[in-house]
C-alpha positions in Angstrom: -10.0 2.0 15.5 -10.3 -0.9 13.5 -10.4 0.3 9.8 -11.1 -3.8 8.9 -7.7 -3.8 6.9 -6.9 -6.9 5.0 -3.3 -8.6 6.7 -1.8 -7.4 2.5 -3.2 -3.8 3.3 -1.2 -4.0 6.8 1.7 -5.1 5.1 1.7 -2.5 2.8 0.9 0.3 5.2 4.2 -1.3 7.3 6.0 -1.0 4.1 5.1 2.7 3.1 6.0 3.8 6.8 9.4 2.3 6.3 9.8 4.1 3.4 9.4 1.6 1.4 8.5 3.0 -2.9 5.4 1.0 -4.3 7.9 -0.7 -7.0 10.2 -1.8 -4.2 6.8 -3.1 -2.2 5.6 -4.6 -5.4 9.1 -6.2 -6.1 8.5 -7.8 -2.3 5.5 -9.0 -2.6 5.5 -10.5 -6.1 2.5 -8.0 -7.3 2.6 -5.4 -9.9 2.9 -2.0 -9.3 -0.4 -1.3 -9.8 -1.3 -4.2 -7.8 0.2 -1.9 -5.3 -1.5 1.2 -6.1 -4.8 -0.3 -5.8 -4.2 -2.0 -1.7 -3.2 1.8 -1.2 -6.1 3.2 -2.3 -8.0 0.8 -0.9 -5.9 1.8 2.5 -6.5 4.8 1.7 -10.4 4.8 1.0 -10.5 2.6 4.5 -8.5 5.0 6.6 -10.2 8.3 4.9 -6.8 9.3 4.1 -4.9 11.7 1.5 -1.6 10.7 1.6 0.9 8.1 1.9 1.7 9.9 5.7 -1.5 10.8 6.7 -2.5 6.8 6.6 0.6 5.6 8.5 -0.2 9.0 11.0 -3.3 7.8 11.3 -2.7 4.1 12.1 0.2 5.2 14.7 -2.7 7.6 16.5 -4.8 4.3 16.7 -2.4 1.1 17.0 0.5 3.1 19.6 2.6 -0.2 19.3 2.5 -0.9 16.4 6.0 -2.1 15.5 6.2 -1.0 11.4 9.5 -3.0 10.9 7.7 -6.2 11.2 5.7 -7.7 8.5 2.1 -9.6 9.9 1.2 -12.7 9.6 
C-alpha cells in the first residue's frame, strides 16, 4: 500500500519508530517542533492513523521489509 508519504515524512516516521520525541526529531532536522508536528499530522492524515504507534504499525504491516533504523535518502 502506498500512502504517498514524502521523503521527509518517511524519515520522521522512521525516527518515531525508533522512539525519538518530537523535540529530538526537530533537532535532528534543524526544524521547529511545530514543523515536526505538521509532518506528523500529515502522516496521520495520509495513513488514517490515530497515534504514533498506530502509524508505525500500519507502515510495518504494509512494508514488511522496512528498516526503521535507517534514514532514507
